[in-house]
C-alpha positions in Angstrom: 0.0 0.1 -0.1 3.1 2.3 -0.2 1.8 3.9 -3.2 -1.7 4.8 -2.2 -1.0 8.4 -2.8 -0.1 8.8 -6.4 -0.2 11.8 -8.7 -3.4 12.3 -10.6 -1.6 12.6 -13.7 -0.5 8.9 -13.7 -4.0 7.7 -13.9 -5.3 9.9 -16.8 -5.9 9.2 -20.4 -3.4 6.6 -20.6 -5.3 4.2 -18.5 -7.6 1.9 -20.3 -10.5 1.9 -17.9 -14.1 1.0 -18.2 -15.0 4.2 -19.7 -13.5 7.7 -20.2 -15.5 11.0 -20.3 -15.1 12.3 -23.8 -12.7 15.0 -24.2 -15.5 17.6 -25.4 -17.5 16.9 -22.1 -14.5 17.6 -20.0 -13.9 20.9 -21.8 -17.4 21.7 -20.8 -17.1 21.2 -17.3 -15.2 23.8 -14.9 -12.8 21.8 -12.8 -13.8 22.3 -9.2 -10.9 23.1 -6.8 -10.1 20.1 -4.8 -8.5 21.1 -1.5 -5.4 19.4 -0.3 -6.1 16.7 2.2 -3.7 14.9 4.5 -5.4 11.4 5.5 -3.7 8.6 7.2 -4.0 5.4 5.1 -6.7 4.0 7.4 -8.9 7.1 6.9 -8.2 7.0 3.3 -9.7 3.3 3.0 -12.4 4.2 5.2 -13.6 7.0 3.2 -13.2 4.9 -0.3 -15.5 2.4 1.6 -18.2 5.3 2.2 -19.6 4.1 5.8 -22.6 6.1 5.4 -24.1 3.7 2.8 -23.6 0.8 5.0 -26.5 1.6 7.4 -29.6 0.7 5.2 -27.9 -2.7 4.5 -27.1 -3.4 8.0 -30.8 -2.3 8.9 -32.1 -4.4 6.4 -30.1 -7.7 7.9 -31.3 -6.7 11.3 -34.9 -6.5 10.1 -34.6 -10.2 8.6 -33.1 -11.4 11.9 -36.0 -10.0 13.8 -38.7 -11.4 11.3 -37.1 -14.9 11.7 -38.6 -15.0 15.3 -35.3 -16.7 16.4 -33.2 -13.5 17.3 -33.2 -12.1 20.6 -31.3 -9.5 22.7 -28.7 -12.0 23.7 -27.8 -12.5 20.1 -26.4 -8.7 19.9 -23.1 -10.1 21.3 -23.3 -13.5 19.3 -20.5 -14.2 16.9 -23.2 -14.6 14.2 -24.3 -11.1 14.7 -21.0 -9.5 14.7 -20.1 -11.4 11.4 -23.5 -10.1 10.1 -22.7 -6.6 11.0 -19.1 -6.9 9.2 -20.5 -8.4 6.2 -23.4 -6.0 5.6 -21.2 -3.0 6.4 -17.6 -2.6 5.7 -17.3 -5.9 3.7 -20.2 -6.4 1.2 -21.4 -2.8 1.3 -17.9 -1.3 1.2 -17.0 -3.7 -1.7 -20.0 -2.5 -3.8 -19.0 1.2 -3.1 -15.5 0.9 -4.2 -16.5 -0.9 -7.3 -18.8 1.9 -7.9 -16.0 4.4 -7.5 -13.8 2.4 -9.7 -16.1 2.3 -12.5 -17.6 5.9 -12.0 -14.2 7.5 -11.6 -14.5 9.7 -14.7 -18.0 10.6 -13.9 -16.8 11.5 -10.3 -14.4 14.2 -11.8 -17.6 16.0 -12.8 -19.7 15.1 -9.7 -17.4 14.6 -6.8 -13.7 15.4 -7.9 -12.5 15.0 -4.3 -13.5 11.2 -4.2 -10.2 9.3 -3.6 -9.7 8.0 -7.1 -10.4 11.2 -9.3 -8.8 13.0 -6.7 -5.6 11.1 -7.0 -5.3 9.7 -3.2 -5.9 6.1 -4.6 -4.2 4.6 -7.6 -6.4 2.2 -9.9 -3.7 -0.5 -9.0 -4.2 -0.2 -5.3 -8.0 0.3 -5.8 -8.0 -3.2 -7.6 -6.1 -4.7 -5.0 -8.5 -3.4 -2.3 -11.6 -4.6 -4.2 -10.3 -8.0 -4.8 -9.4 -8.6 -0.9 -12.5 -7.2 0.2 -14.5 -9.3 -2.1 -12.8 -12.5 -1.0 -13.3 -11.5 2.8 -17.1 -10.6 1.9 -17.7 -14.1 0.4 -15.9 -15.9 3.0 -17.6 -14.1 6.0 -21.1 -14.9 4.4 -20.2 -18.4 4.2 -19.3 -18.7 7.7 -22.6 -17.4 8.6 -24.4 -19.7 6.3 -23.1 -21.2 3.0 -26.2 -19.7 1.1 -25.5 -16.1 2.3 -21.9 -16.7 0.7 -23.6 -17.0 -2.4 -26.0 -13.9 -2.1 -22.7 -12.1 -1.2 -21.5 -13.1 -4.8 -24.8 -12.2 -6.2 -24.5 -8.6 -4.8 -21.0 -8.1 -6.0 -22.1 -9.3 -9.6 -25.0 -6.7 -9.1 -22.5 -4.1 -8.5 -20.6 -4.8 -11.7 -24.0 -4.7 -13.6 -24.9 -1.4 -12.1 -21.5 0.3 -12.7 -19.5 -1.3 -15.4 -19.5 -0.9 -19.1 -21.2 -2.3 -21.5 -24.1 -3.0 -19.3 -24.0 -0.1 -16.8 -27.5 -0.4 -15.7 -27.3 2.9 -13.7 -27.6 4.9 -17.2 -30.7 2.7 -18.0 -33.4 4.6 -16.2 -35.3 2.4 -13.8 -33.0 -0.8 -13.8 -30.1 1.1 -11.8 -32.2 2.0 -8.9 -34.2 -1.3 -8.9 -31.1 -3.5 -8.9 -29.4 -1.2 -6.2 -32.4 -1.3 -3.8 -32.6 -5.2 -4.2 -29.1 -5.5 -3.2 -29.6 -2.9 -0.4 -33.0 -4.5 1.0 -34.0 -7.9 -0.4 -30.8 -9.8 -0.2 -29.6 -8.5 3.2 -33.1 -9.0 4.8 -33.4 -12.6 3.5 -29.8 -13.2 4.6 -30.8 -12.0 8.0 -33.7 -14.6 8.1 -31.6 -17.5 7.0 -28.8 -16.6 9.3 -31.2 -17.2 12.4 -33.5 -19.7 10.8 -31.3 -22.1 9.0 -34.5 -24.7 8.8 -36.1 -22.2 6.6 -38.6 -23.0 3.7 -39.7 -21.0 0.9 -43.0 -20.6 2.6 -41.3 -19.3 6.0 -39.6 -17.0 4.0 -42.8 -15.6 1.9 -43.7 -12.8 4.5 -40.3 -11.4 4.5 -39.9 -11.6 0.7 -43.2 -10.0 0.1 -42.4 -7.1 2.8 -38.8 -6.8 1.6 -40.1 -6.4 -2.1 -42.7 -3.6 -1.1 -39.9 -1.7 0.6 -37.7 -2.4 -2.3 -40.4 -0.2 -4.2 -40.1 2.7 -1.8 -36.3 2.3 -1.8 -36.3 3.0 -5.7 -37.8 6.2 -5.0 -35.2 7.1 -2.3 -32.6 6.1 -4.9 -33.9 8.6 -7.4 -33.6 11.3 -4.7 -30.0 10.4 -4.4 -29.6 10.9 -8.1 -30.4 14.8 -7.7 -26.9 15.5 -6.6 -25.1 14.3 -9.5 -27.6 15.4 -12.3 -25.0 17.8 -14.0 -22.5 15.0 -14.6 -25.3 12.4 -15.5 -26.8 14.7 -17.9 -23.6 15.5 -19.7 -22.3 12.0 -20.1 -25.6 10.7 -21.1 -26.7 8.6 -17.8 -30.4 8.3 -18.1 -31.5 9.0 -14.5 -35.1 9.8 -13.7 -34.2 13.5 -13.0 -32.1 13.8 -16.2 -35.2 12.1 -18.2 -38.2 13.7 -16.6 -36.8 17.0 -15.1 -36.1 17.4 -11.3 -39.9 18.3 -10.4 -41.3 15.3 -12.3 -38.8 12.9 -11.0 -39.4 14.1 -7.3 -43.1 13.4 -7.8 -42.3 10.0 -9.2 -40.1 9.3 -6.4 -42.7 10.4 -3.7 -45.3 7.9 -5.3 -42.9 5.1 -5.3 -41.9 5.7 -1.7 -45.6 6.0 -0.6 -46.9 3.1 -2.5 -44.4 0.6 -1.3 -45.3 1.7 2.4 -48.6 1.7 2.2 -48.9 -1.7 0.4 -46.7 -3.0 3.2 -49.1 -1.6 5.9 -52.1 -3.5 3.9 -50.1 -6.5 3.9 -49.8 -6.2 7.6 -53.6 -6.5 7.8 -53.5 -9.3 5.6 -51.5 -11.4 7.9 -53.6 -10.4 10.9 -51.3 -7.8 12.3 -53.7 -4.7 12.2 -52.1 -2.6 14.8 -48.5 -2.9 13.1 -50.3 -2.1 10.0 -51.6 1.1 11.4 -48.2 2.1 12.8 -46.7 1.5 9.3 -49.4 3.7 7.8 -48.9 6.3 10.3 -45.1 6.5 9.6 -45.9 7.4 5.8 -47.6 10.6 7.0 -44.7 12.6 8.1 -42.9 11.6 4.7 -45.8 12.8 2.8 -45.7 16.1 4.4 -42.0 16.4 3.6 -42.4 15.5 0.1 -44.4 18.8 -0.6 -41.2 20.9 0.0 -39.2 18.0 -2.0 -41.4 18.5 -5.1 -41.3 22.5 -4.7 -37.4 22.6 -4.8 -35.7 19.0 -5.6 -32.4 20.3 -6.0 -32.0 21.8 -2.6 -34.2 19.6 -0.6 -33.1 16.3 -1.5 -30.2 15.8 1.1 -32.6 17.4 3.8 -35.5 15.1 2.9 -33.6 11.8 3.0 -31.9 12.7 6.2 -35.3 13.1 7.8 -37.8 11.1 5.9 -35.3 7.7 5.8 -35.9 7.4 9.4 -39.7 6.9 9.3 -39.1 4.5 6.3 -36.6 2.5 8.1 -38.7 2.5 11.2 -41.7 1.0 9.2 -39.1 -1.7 8.1 -38.6 -2.8 11.7 -42.3 -2.6 12.5 -43.2 -4.9 9.7 -40.2 -7.2 10.8 -42.0 -7.3 14.4 -45.3 -8.0 12.7 -44.0 -11.0 10.8 -42.4 -12.3 13.8 -45.6 -12.1 15.8 -47.6 -13.8 12.9 -45.5 -16.7 13.0 -46.9 -19.8 14.5 
């Protein structure tokens, strides 16, 4: 790791990476000043792993564990839970974030030029080494929890490639990118949490979690759309077809709001279907503050996106956990 800090010039056009922003596009974009940073190697790697993105994956795993009905307070200190937190946090989620940074390095020169790769703090060679090590550690950790979870980790890493890497690069194909991210962030870790604590699972026993996780994936597709507002400038210039690019910020915010609300309302209705009406009422009530915040979001998407997600996401993830307890309560 001795050459983590390399000069930016050494990673420029001579690299035969997955894609390069066309020169005419680069000329249209005024370079942003990048403040000099002095980070330790550990701090630099942590930044490369984007810890803020681990939270929803960790939470989904926890919801799956709760829904299994075999998870209790004492399990919080168990080795299985510790491995699950490592897997869904710094390992698997971190691997996917590094892959995204690797394949989006030219786009980040426009949207986030101070990220480790476009900023020159991490070379492509070291990024490749880190991704390889983290991928292997992720699969091994998943396998230690349950062999099937190791397989799920591989699926998640493949999804990260499909999302970011050419020639498929689903993130530029309108709905497909947000859907595959939502699946990787929600369905896969939720079911992994179920399987971790209920190794005698059946497809029938997993069905409630699959339905609820799929409905919250619909909502998460909307929140992913809100995340796209911050990179609309670069996405538009390099031809990535996100909802804000295709439909405009206001219409994209409306579509996102509909998806966010629809997924949660359907999840609340499903709680009634499985005989857990009290939980259903709570999940429905948690939609109300999100709905109220969406008026400001639609009015000014470009300035309200971060604030909306910072506040509204708390109610959404609370609804996930409420549903997990409802599934737990509905089990024989």
